Structure formats: C-alpha cells, structure tokens
PAKOL-97233 format. One record per residue (C-alpha): z, y, x; chain; residue number from 1. Coordinates in steps of 0.02 Angstrom, whole numbers, plus 32768, in hexadecimal, padded with zeros to 4 digits. Layout:
BEGIN
- pz / py / px / chain / resi
- Z / Y / X / A / NUM $
...
END
This chain:
BEGIN
- pz / py / px / chain / resi
- 459B / AFCA / 8D1B / A / 1 $
- 4654 / B011 / 8CFD / A / 2 $
- 46E0 / AF7A / 8D12 / A / 3 $
- 4721 / AF3E / 8C6B / A / 4 $
- 47BA / AEE9 / 8CB9 / A / 5 $
- 4812 / AF85 / 8CDD / A / 6 $
- 48F9 / AF7E / 8D08 / A / 7 $
- 4918 / AFD9 / 8C63 / A / 8 $
- 48B1 / AF7C / 8BF7 / A / 9 $
- 48EE / AED6 / 8C37 / A / 10 $
- 49A6 / AF18 / 8C22 / A / 11 $
- 4959 / AF5E / 8B5F / A / 12 $
- 4931 / AEAA / 8B3F / A / 13 $
- 49D8 / AE5D / 8B97 / A / 14 $
- 4A19 / AEC8 / 8B2A / A / 15 $
- 49CB / AEAA / 8A78 / A / 16 $
- 49CD / ADDE / 8AA7 / A / 17 $
- 4A9E / ADE5 / 8AA5 / A / 18 $
- 4A7C / AE51 / 8A09 / A / 19 $
- 4A1E / ADBF / 89BF / A / 20 $
- 4A73 / AD45 / 8A15 / A / 21 $
- 4B22 / AD79 / 89B5 / A / 22 $
- 4AE3 / AD8B / 8910 / A / 23 $
- 4A81 / ACD2 / 88FF / A / 24 $
- 4B1D / AC8F / 8958 / A / 25 $
- 4B68 / AC9B / 88A6 / A / 26 $
- 4AD9 / AC9E / 885C / A / 27 $
- 4ABA / ABDC / 880C / A / 28 $
- 4B69 / ABBB / 8812 / A / 29 $
- 4BA7 / AC47 / 8788 / A / 30 $
- 4B67 / AC04 / 8708 / A / 31 $
- 4BDD / AB58 / 872A / A / 32 $
- 4C75 / ABCF / 874F / A / 33 $
- 4C6E / AC21 / 86A0 / A / 34 $
- 4C7B / AB7F / 8652 / A / 35 $
- 4CDE / AB45 / 86CD / A / 36 $
- 4D7C / ABC6 / 86EB / A / 37 $
- 4D5B / AC2C / 8638 / A / 38 $
- 4D13 / ABC4 / 85B3 / A / 39 $
- 4C83 / AC15 / 85AC / A / 40 $
- 4BF5 / ABCA / 8524 / A / 41 $
- 4B35 / ABE8 / 855F / A / 42 $
- 4B17 / ACAD / 8502 / A / 43 $
- 4BB8 / ACCB / 853D / A / 44 $
- 4B78 / ACB4 / 85E6 / A / 45 $
- 4AD6 / AD0A / 85D3 / A / 46 $
- 4B1B / AD90 / 85AB / A / 47 $
- 4BA3 / AD9C / 860F / A / 48 $
- 4B08 / AD7F / 86AA / A / 49 $
- 4AB0 / ADF0 / 8649 / A / 50 $
- 4B18 / AE76 / 8651 / A / 51 $
- 4AF9 / AE88 / 8716 / A / 52 $
- 4A41 / AEA2 / 8703 / A / 53 $
- 4A61 / AF17 / 8690 / A / 54 $
- 4AB4 / AF9A / 86DD / A / 55 $
- 4A55 / AF91 / 8789 / A / 56 $
- 49BC / AF9F / 8710 / A / 57 $
- 4A1D / B04F / 86CC / A / 58 $
- 4A56 / B087 / 878D / A / 59 $
- 49A1 / B07A / 87DA / A / 60 $
- 493F / B10A / 87A1 / A / 61 $
- 49C7 / B15F / 87B9 / A / 62 $
- 49E3 / B119 / 886A / A / 63 $
- 4913 / B144 / 8887 / A / 64 $
- 493B / B1F5 / 8877 / A / 65 $
- 49D5 / B1E7 / 88E9 / A / 66 $
- 495C / B1A3 / 8963 / A / 67 $
- 48E6 / B215 / 8954 / A / 68 $
- 494E / B2B2 / 8944 / A / 69 $
- 49EF / B284 / 89C7 / A / 70 $
- 4A05 / B24B / 8A75 / A / 71 $
- 49BB / B198 / 8A6F / A / 72 $
- 4A27 / B144 / 8AD6 / A / 73 $
- 4AC2 / B18B / 8AA4 / A / 74 $
- 4A94 / B143 / 89F4 / A / 75 $
- 4A6C / B0C1 / 8A33 / A / 76 $
- 4B1A / B0B4 / 8A71 / A / 77 $
- 4B8A / B0F4 / 89E1 / A / 78 $
- 4B21 / B05C / 8987 / A / 79 $
- 4B52 / AFE7 / 8A1C / A / 80 $
- 4C0E / AFF5 / 8A04 / A / 81 $
- 4C05 / B001 / 8956 / A / 82 $
- 4B98 / AF49 / 892F / A / 83 $
- 4C2D / AF14 / 89C5 / A / 84 $
- 4CCA / AF19 / 897A / A / 85 $
- 4CA1 / AEF0 / 88D3 / A / 86 $
- 4C96 / AE40 / 88F3 / A / 87 $
- 4D5A / AE61 / 8920 / A / 88 $
- 4D4B / AE74 / 8857 / A / 89 $
- 4D34 / ADBD / 8837 / A / 90 $
- 4DBC / AD97 / 889D / A / 91 $
- 4E3E / ADFA / 8845 / A / 92 $
- 4DD2 / ADD8 / 8771 / A / 93 $
- 4E3A / AD6B / 8735 / A / 94 $
- 4E0C / AD6E / 865E / A / 95 $
- 4D5D / AD52 / 863F / A / 96 $
- 4D5E / AE19 / 85F7 / A / 97 $
- 4D90 / AE49 / 86A2 / A / 98 $
- 4D0C / ADDF / 86ED / A / 99 $
- 4C7C / AE0F / 867B / A / 100 $
- 4CB4 / AEEA / 86A7 / A / 101 $
- 4CC6 / AEB5 / 8769 / A / 102 $
- 4C17 / AE51 / 8760 / A / 103 $
- 4BD5 / AED9 / 86FE / A / 104 $
- 4BEF / AF74 / 8760 / A / 105 $
- 4BC1 / AF06 / 87F3 / A / 106 $
- 4B01 / AF1F / 87CD / A / 107 $
- 4B1D / AFDE / 87E1 / A / 108 $
- 4B21 / AFF3 / 88A8 / A / 109 $
- 4AB3 / AF5B / 88A6 / A / 110 $
- 4A31 / AFA0 / 884A / A / 111 $
- 4A2A / B042 / 88C0 / A / 112 $
- 4A4F / AFE4 / 8975 / A / 113 $
- 49A7 / AF70 / 893F / A / 114 $
- 494A / B015 / 8911 / A / 115 $
- 4990 / B080 / 89AC / A / 116 $
- 4996 / AFF5 / 8A3B / A / 117 $
- 48CA / AFB8 / 8A03 / A / 118 $
- 489F / B06A / 8A12 / A / 119 $
- 48E7 / B087 / 8AA8 / A / 120 $
- 4886 / AFE5 / 8AF3 / A / 121 $
- 47F1 / B061 / 8AB8 / A / 122 $
- 480B / B0DA / 8B08 / A / 123 $
- 4832 / B07D / 8BD0 / A / 124 $
- 4783 / B03E / 8BBB / A / 125 $
- 46D5 / B0A4 / 8BFA / A / 126 $
- 4660 / B0C7 / 8B6E / A / 127 $
- 45E7 / B054 / 8BAB / A / 128 $
- 4665 / AFBA / 8BA0 / A / 129 $
- 46CD / AFC3 / 8AFA / A / 130 $
- 4660 / AF6C / 8A97 / A / 131 $
- 466F / AEE5 / 8B08 / A / 132 $
- 4736 / AEF9 / 8B2E / A / 133 $
- 476B / AF0C / 8A6D / A / 134 $
- 472C / AE4F / 8A52 / A / 135 $
- 478C / AE06 / 8AF8 / A / 136 $
- 4827 / AE64 / 8AD9 / A / 137 $
- 4828 / AE0A / 8A3A / A / 138 $
- 4845 / AD71 / 8AA0 / A / 139 $
- 4904 / ADA5 / 8AAC / A / 140 $
- 490A / AD8E / 89EF / A / 141 $
- 48C3 / ACE6 / 8A17 / A / 142 $
- 4935 / ACAC / 8A93 / A / 143 $
- 49BC / ACDB / 8A36 / A / 144 $
- 498E / ACA4 / 899E / A / 145 $
- 4955 / AC06 / 89FC / A / 146 $
- 49F3 / AC04 / 8A62 / A / 147 $
- 4A83 / AC39 / 89F5 / A / 148 $
- 4A6D / ABBD / 8958 / A / 149 $
- 4A7D / AB22 / 89CA / A / 150 $
- 4B03 / AB73 / 8A19 / A / 151 $
- 4B8E / ABB7 / 8995 / A / 152 $
- 4B4A / AAF4 / 893B / A / 153 $
- 4B7E / AAA6 / 89FB / A / 154 $
- 4C34 / AAF8 / 89EB / A / 155 $
- 4C57 / AAF9 / 8925 / A / 156 $
- 4C26 / AA42 / 893C / A / 157 $
- 4CB1 / AA22 / 89D9 / A / 158 $
- 4D38 / AA8A / 8992 / A / 159 $
- 4D31 / AA91 / 88ED / A / 160 $
- 4D68 / AB69 / 88F6 / A / 161 $
- 4CF0 / ABEE / 88AD / A / 162 $
- 4D6C / AC56 / 8918 / A / 163 $
- 4D21 / AC31 / 89A6 / A / 164 $
- 4C7D / AC54 / 8986 / A / 165 $
- 4CA4 / ACEB / 8938 / A / 166 $
- 4D09 / AD04 / 8A01 / A / 167 $
- 4C4E / ACFC / 8A4D / A / 168 $
- 4BFF / AD6B / 89D9 / A / 169 $
- 4C79 / AE02 / 8A01 / A / 170 $
- 4C67 / ADCF / 8AA7 / A / 171 $
- 4BD4 / ADC1 / 8AB3 / A / 172 $
- 4B9C / AE55 / 8A51 / A / 173 $
- 4BFF / AEDF / 8AD9 / A / 174 $
- 4BA8 / AE6E / 8B6F / A / 175 $
- 4B01 / AEB3 / 8B15 / A / 176 $
- 4B54 / AF5E / 8B02 / A / 177 $
- 4B84 / AF72 / 8BBA / A / 178 $
- 4AC4 / AF38 / 8C02 / A / 179 $
- 4A89 / AFBA / 8B7D / A / 180 $
- 4B0C / B041 / 8BD3 / A / 181 $
- 4A9A / B030 / 8C6B / A / 182 $
- 49F9 / B04D / 8C3C / A / 183 $
- 49BE / B105 / 8C86 / A / 184 $
- 4941 / B150 / 8BE6 / A / 185 $
- 48DD / B1F6 / 8BF0 / A / 186 $
- 4914 / B270 / 8B68 / A / 187 $
- 4879 / B2AD / 8B52 / A / 188 $
- 4888 / B296 / 8A8D / A / 189 $
- 4933 / B2F3 / 8A92 / A / 190 $
- 48EF / B397 / 8AD2 / A / 191 $
- 4973 / B420 / 8AD7 / A / 192 $
- 48B8 / B47E / 8A59 / A / 193 $
- 48B9 / B3E3 / 89EC / A / 194 $
- 498C / B3E5 / 89D8 / A / 195 $
- 497F / B4A3 / 89BD / A / 196 $
- 490C / B49C / 8918 / A / 197 $
- 4962 / B3EA / 88D9 / A / 198 $
- 49B1 / B475 / 8845 / A / 199 $
- 4911 / B4AA / 8820 / A / 200 $
- 48EB / B40B / 880F / A / 201 $
- 4956 / B3D8 / 87A8 / A / 202 $
- 494A / B44E / 8734 / A / 203 $
- 48EC / B401 / 86BB / A / 204 $
- 48E6 / B357 / 86EF / A / 205 $
- 4853 / B2F3 / 86CE / A / 206 $
- 483A / B24D / 86B5 / A / 207 $
- 47D0 / B232 / 8745 / A / 208 $
- 486E / B257 / 878B / A / 209 $
- 48B5 / B1AA / 8788 / A / 210 $
- 4821 / B153 / 8757 / A / 211 $
- 476F / B13D / 8786 / A / 212 $
- 4718 / B176 / 86EF / A / 213 $
- 4675 / B14C / 8739 / A / 214 $
- 46A5 / B0AE / 8756 / A / 215 $
- 46FC / B04D / 86B5 / A / 216 $
- 4658 / AFE6 / 869E / A / 217 $
- 4694 / AF97 / 8727 / A / 218 $
- 4740 / AF98 / 870D / A / 219 $
- 472E / AF58 / 8669 / A / 220 $
- 46C1 / AEC7 / 8692 / A / 221 $
- 4756 / AE8B / 871D / A / 222 $
- 47C4 / AE85 / 8690 / A / 223 $
- 4788 / ADCA / 866B / A / 224 $
- 47A3 / AD93 / 870E / A / 225 $
- 482E / ADCD / 8710 / A / 226 $
- 485A / AD77 / 867E / A / 227 $
- 4819 / ACE3 / 86A8 / A / 228 $
- 4880 / ACF6 / 875C / A / 229 $
- 4913 / ACF8 / 86FA / A / 230 $
- 4932 / AC79 / 8698 / A / 231 $
- 48FC / ABF9 / 8719 / A / 232 $
- 4983 / AC4C / 879C / A / 233 $
- 4A1B / AC3C / 873E / A / 234 $
- 49E0 / ABC9 / 86BE / A / 235 $
- 49B9 / AB56 / 8727 / A / 236 $
- 4A60 / AAF0 / 8767 / A / 237 $
- 4A96 / AACC / 86B0 / A / 238 $
- 49D2 / AA92 / 8677 / A / 239 $
- 49D5 / AA1E / 86F5 / A / 240 $
- 4A70 / A9BD / 86ED / A / 241 $
- 4A65 / A9B2 / 862A / A / 242 $
- 49C0 / A991 / 85FF / A / 243 $
- 4974 / A95C / 8690 / A / 244 $
- 49FB / A8F0 / 86ED / A / 245 $
- 49EF / A945 / 8780 / A / 246 $
- 4AA5 / A96B / 87BA / A / 247 $
- 4A7B / A991 / 888E / A / 248 $
- 49E3 / A9CB / 8874 / A / 249 $
- 49F4 / AA9A / 8873 / A / 250 $
- 4A10 / AADB / 8920 / A / 251 $
- 496E / AA75 / 8973 / A / 252 $
- 490A / AABD / 88CF / A / 253 $
- 493D / AB7E / 8916 / A / 254 $
- 490F / AB45 / 89B3 / A / 255 $
- 4861 / AB0B / 8973 / A / 256 $
- 4858 / AB91 / 8921 / A / 257 $
- 4878 / AC08 / 89B8 / A / 258 $
- 480F / ABAB / 8A3C / A / 259 $
- 4776 / ABDE / 89B8 / A / 260 $
- 478F / AC86 / 89C7 / A / 261 $
- 47AB / AC7D / 8A87 / A / 262 $
- 4708 / AC3A / 8A81 / A / 263 $
- 46C2 / ACB1 / 8A13 / A / 264 $
- 4701 / AD12 / 8A7A / A / 265 $
- 46A8 / ACF4 / 8B1C / A / 266 $
- 460E / ACC4 / 8AD7 / A / 267 $
- 45E7 / AD4E / 8A56 / A / 268 $
- 462A / ADD9 / 8AFB / A / 269 $
- 4572 / ADDE / 8B16 / A / 270 $
- 452E / AE0B / 8A8E / A / 271 $
- 45B6 / AEA1 / 8A5C / A / 272 $
- 4596 / AED9 / 8B0D / A / 273 $
- 44D8 / AEDB / 8ABF / A / 274 $
- 450D / AF25 / 8A2E / A / 275 $
- 44CB / AE92 / 89BB / A / 276 $
- 4569 / AEB0 / 893D / A / 277 $
- 451C / AE78 / 88A1 / A / 278 $
- 44D9 / ADFF / 88FE / A / 279 $
- 4583 / ADB9 / 8921 / A / 280 $
- 45C5 / ADE9 / 886D / A / 281 $
- 4554 / AD8E / 881C / A / 282 $
- 4568 / ACE9 / 88A9 / A / 283 $
- 460F / ACE3 / 888C / A / 284 $
- 4630 / ACFA / 87CE / A / 285 $
- 45B0 / AC81 / 87AD / A / 286 $
- 461D / AC11 / 882A / A / 287 $
- 46C8 / AC2A / 87E5 / A / 288 $
- 468F / AC07 / 8737 / A / 289 $
- 4654 / AB5A / 875B / A / 290 $
- 4702 / AB52 / 87A1 / A / 291 $
- 4746 / AB81 / 8702 / A / 292 $
- 46EF / AB13 / 8696 / A / 293 $
- 4702 / AA81 / 86F8 / A / 294 $
- 47A7 / AA7F / 871B / A / 295 $
- 47C3 / AA6D / 8653 / A / 296 $
- 472F / AA0E / 8653 / A / 297 $
- 4770 / A995 / 8692 / A / 298 $
- 47F7 / A947 / 8660 / A / 299 $
- 47A3 / A954 / 859A / A / 300 $
- 4703 / A8E2 / 85F0 / A / 301 $
- 479A / A86B / 863B / A / 302 $
- 47D9 / A83E / 8581 / A / 303 $
- 4752 / A83E / 853E / A / 304 $
- 4700 / A7B0 / 85A4 / A / 305 $
- 4794 / A783 / 85D5 / A / 306 $
- 474F / A73F / 868D / A / 307 $
- 47AF / A76F / 8745 / A / 308 $
- 481A / A7EE / 86E2 / A / 309 $
- 487C / A814 / 8748 / A / 310 $
- 4800 / A819 / 87CE / A / 311 $
- 4798 / A897 / 876A / A / 312 $
- 4835 / A908 / 8735 / A / 313 $
- 484D / A912 / 8808 / A / 314 $
- 47A0 / A947 / 8831 / A / 315 $
- 4791 / A9D0 / 87A0 / A / 316 $
- 483D / A9FB / 87C9 / A / 317 $
- 483B / AA12 / 886E / A / 318 $
- 475A / AA40 / 8880 / A / 319 $
- 4771 / AAC3 / 8803 / A / 320 $
- 4808 / AB11 / 887F / A / 321 $
- 477B / AB26 / 88F4 / A / 322 $
- 46FB / AB61 / 8899 / A / 323 $
- 4764 / ABF7 / 8843 / A / 324 $
- 479E / AC12 / 88EC / A / 325 $
- 46F0 / AC18 / 894B / A / 326 $
- 46B5 / AC90 / 889D / A / 327 $
- 4743 / AD0C / 88B2 / A / 328 $
- 473D / AD36 / 896C / A / 329 $
- 4677 / AD5C / 893C / A / 330 $
- 4694 / ADA6 / 88AB / A / 331 $
- 472D / AE1E / 88BC / A / 332 $
- 4702 / AE80 / 8965 / A / 333 $
- 464A / AE8E / 891E / A / 334 $
- 4697 / AEE5 / 8872 / A / 335 $
- 472E / AF42 / 88E9 / A / 336 $
- 4685 / AFA0 / 8955 / A / 337 $
- 463A / AFAA / 88E1 / A / 338 $
- 46C7 / B031 / 887E / A / 339 $
- 46E4 / B08D / 8933 / A / 340 $
- 4622 / B092 / 891D / A / 341 $
- 4625 / B10D / 889C / A / 342 $
- 46AA / B173 / 88CE / A / 343 $
- 46B7 / B1F1 / 893A / A / 344 $
- 470E / B201 / 89F3 / A / 345 $
- 47B9 / B23A / 8986 / A / 346 $
- 47BC / B1E7 / 8910 / A / 347 $
- 47DC / B148 / 8971 / A / 348 $
- 4882 / B120 / 893C / A / 349 $
- 4847 / B140 / 888C / A / 350 $
- 47B8 / B0C0 / 8878 / A / 351 $
- 4819 / B039 / 88CA / A / 352 $
- 4891 / B04D / 8845 / A / 353 $
- 482F / B046 / 87CF / A / 354 $
- 47DF / AFAA / 87F2 / A / 355 $
- 4882 / AF5A / 8804 / A / 356 $
- 48C1 / AFB2 / 874A / A / 357 $
- 4832 / AF4D / 872B / A / 358 $
- 486F / AEA0 / 8758 / A / 359 $
- 491F / AECA / 872C / A / 360 $
- 48E4 / AED5 / 8670 / A / 361 $
- 4893 / AE2B / 8689 / A / 362 $
- 492E / ADE8 / 86DD / A / 363 $
- 49AC / AE2E / 865F / A / 364 $
- 4937 / AE03 / 85CE / A / 365 $
- 4919 / AD64 / 85FE / A / 366 $
- 49F6 / AD28 / 8629 / A / 367 $
- 4A00 / AD64 / 858C / A / 368 $
- 49A5 / AD31 / 8526 / A / 369 $
- 497F / AC9A / 8575 / A / 370 $
- 4A3A / AC57 / 8552 / A / 371 $
- 4A3C / ACA9 / 84A6 / A / 372 $
- 4998 / AC11 / 84B5 / A / 373 $
- 49F5 / AB88 / 84F6 / A / 374 $
- 4A86 / AB93 / 8484 / A / 375 $
- 4A22 / AB91 / 83D1 / A / 376 $
- 49A1 / AB37 / 83FB / A / 377 $
- 49B7 / AAD6 / 84AC / A / 378 $
- 496E / AAF2 / 8573 / A / 379 $
- 48DB / AA8D / 8563 / A / 380 $
- 48A6 / AB33 / 84CD / A / 381 $
- 48DF / ABA1 / 854D / A / 382 $
- 4882 / AB7E / 85CC / A / 383 $
- 47D9 / AB51 / 855A / A / 384 $
- 4802 / AC08 / 8536 / A / 385 $
- 47F6 / AC41 / 85ED / A / 386 $
- 4740 / ABE7 / 8604 / A / 387 $
- 46ED / AC4A / 856B / A / 388 $
- 475E / AD02 / 85B8 / A / 389 $
- 46F7 / ACDC / 8666 / A / 390 $
- 4658 / ACAC / 8625 / A / 391 $
- 4654 / AD54 / 858E / A / 392 $
- 467F / AD8F / 865A / A / 393 $
- 45EF / AD55 / 869E / A / 394 $
- 456E / AD8D / 8611 / A / 395 $
- 45A2 / AE57 / 861B / A / 396 $
- 45A0 / AE49 / 86C6 / A / 397 $
- 44CB / AE22 / 86BF / A / 398 $
- 44C0 / AE71 / 8610 / A / 399 $
- 451C / AF2C / 8642 / A / 400 $
- 4577 / AF20 / 86F2 / A / 401 $
- 44F7 / AF17 / 8763 / A / 402 $
- 447B / AF88 / 8728 / A / 403 $
- 4504 / AFF7 / 8717 / A / 404 $
- 453A / AFF2 / 87D0 / A / 405 $
- 449C / B000 / 8810 / A / 406 $
- 4471 / B0AC / 87A9 / A / 407 $
- 452F / B0F6 / 87C0 / A / 408 $
- 453A / B0E9 / 886B / A / 409 $
- 455F / B160 / 88F3 / A / 410 $
- 44F5 / B180 / 8987 / A / 411 $
- 4546 / B19E / 8A32 / A / 412 $
END
C-alpha cells in the first residue's frame, strides 16, 4: 500500500492548520468585539458576521472552476496572500461600517483558499489512500479549533486588546502562506491541451462548471448541519454567559469539541479506508443530534427539577461539546468523500467547492437567523431551533440522501 504521510501532504495540512488557526482565534470573540467596541445589537452582530460566510459562499463556485482550470498552486498562493492581508484591514477599521466591509470582503479569499488547499491535498494523496487521507486532513482543522479559541480567549483576558489578536491572526496566516509555497505539485490537472480548450469550455458556461449538480442532494442535506454549527460556534459565548452563567467555558468547550473531532477521525480512519462512507455519515449525524439535544435540554431539565442544577448544566454544556465533535468528525469527511466519489478526476475542485458551498449556506443562515431569533425570542429559542434543524437533516439523510448517493456514485 502506498504511503499516506508524504512531505507534500504534511505541508498542506500544516498550512491548513495555520489558515484555520487564524480564523478560529477570532471567531468566539468577534461578537464581544462588535458589542463592546461599536455597541452593535444582537441582530446587527448576526448581520455583520454572516457577511463573511455569504461572500465565501458566492466565491466558492468560481474558485472550484479556477482550481480545476488553472495551475492549482498558483491559485492557492494568490488566495493565501489575499486571505492574510485582510487581517490587517481589521486593525485599520475604525467604524462598524468599515469593519463590516472588511469582514464581508474577507470571506472571498477564505472561500477560495479552503477550496484550493483541500483540492491540493487530494492531489498529493495516492488514490488508494484518498478516502483515509481526506479524513485525516480534517485533523488540521480540528487541532486549530481546539487550540485557537483557547489561545485567543487567554490572550484577550491577559491583554484586554483585540488588536493583539488581529496581529496574531495576520502573522499566523502569513506563516501558512510560506509553508504552502514549498509544496511541490504536478500540473497534471492543468495540461496545455486543457488550457487550450478553456475558451471553448467557458462559452457557453454550464452550471456543472461551478456546482456539482449530480451531488445536489448531498449538498442540500449538508445545509442543515451547517446551520446548526453556525449558530453554535458564533453565539456560544454569549449564550453561556447570559443564559447559563458560564463565563469562562468557551475555550474549554471548543477544546472538547475538537478532542471529539480528533478522536472520531482516528477511530473512523479504518472505515473510510474500507469505503464505508454511508456508515460513517450515519453514525456521525446521530451522535451530533444527541449532542445538540443535550446542549439545550439540560438547562431546561435542571430548572424543572431544581436539583444540582449547576452540575446538570455543566454536564449538558461540556458533554455536548464532545458528542458534537465526535459526530461532526465522522459525518464531515464521509460527506466530503461521498461528494468526491460523484465527481470525475477533473471535477475535484468543483466537488470540494460544492460541499463547502452547502456548509457555508447553512452556517450563514445559522448566523443570520440565529441573531434574529435571539433578538426577538432569546438565545434559548435560537438553540432549540438548532436541535430541530439538525433533526430534520438527519431525517432527510435516511429518507433520501443515503439512497441517492448509493445510486449515483461513480466507480473508478
């Protein structure tokens, strides 16, 4: 069996870690930053933060097309440069309007970069280790999620300065750029014959150049799971502080979530290697559903019983983190591999962008609607909505998505 951990694969994973560290070191604190610095309301915070995801969503279809049509390393490095530079824009933004503009535009290079980097990761993997390798590739995201929020919250508590965090994100992003620049990539997807035919392919354009149409059911299903995580990741800190009385647990929550993600990737590697994609997806989404339900149910149960309420809240809060991490760690690489299994070799970028587009739609809706619901009905109702949406996604998978994939996947 061919080697999995080649040098290029390790470099791409390291760069991916840098990318997501720069992203997650700010994520849990941005609602607090907008509230304290600019006096933004809850629904305004949701609107500002959702702009990042919406822009990433709009850019992803074109980034998949670019990655499949031009030299992937060139596309990768251009996107990484733009992504890193935008962190300097946060330092320069002196009003809520300027910050909103910078944050919204920043979603563009982020969306393109995640597609380009993950597609390069697939290219440097041997075909026999691809399913497994895609699963392990997610460990770099998970480690960033485990470390970055905790680091960000600790630094803010010590310095009370958001500018320090913006500088850290800027520096880490440029380090990732340096690492990716050393990756050696064969240009097998960008042969001269393909480039010579680019113009004829470009006119007329078809939807399949930007979105893997044959995988639309998987994409639609992923929207439900993205919605749930979008609300959780962006409103966890405020919900914990205002509703549960947990003021210092956000970093611990993300760390436990990431531990679950890491454990699931390690445990699920064998199943991915054996091609048991639907098994991993089923197991993962059911575990996540239990986690989301416990998260919102435990505070209600503790209030009704009025017995050891603090203990029950803590069990629900931190236990859900581990379960959601375990579930998402099984579900996400399974869905990504399922989507790639429905794509031809020269459609990998499009397949990657499609699954990420679907996730982004869900996350963006979660951030936007979560803020609106919280403003009018409270954070408790926002998280009950999360549980209901997640349950709907699970039902859709077993009723439609699983059978659709088994019927339409391509055989190598």
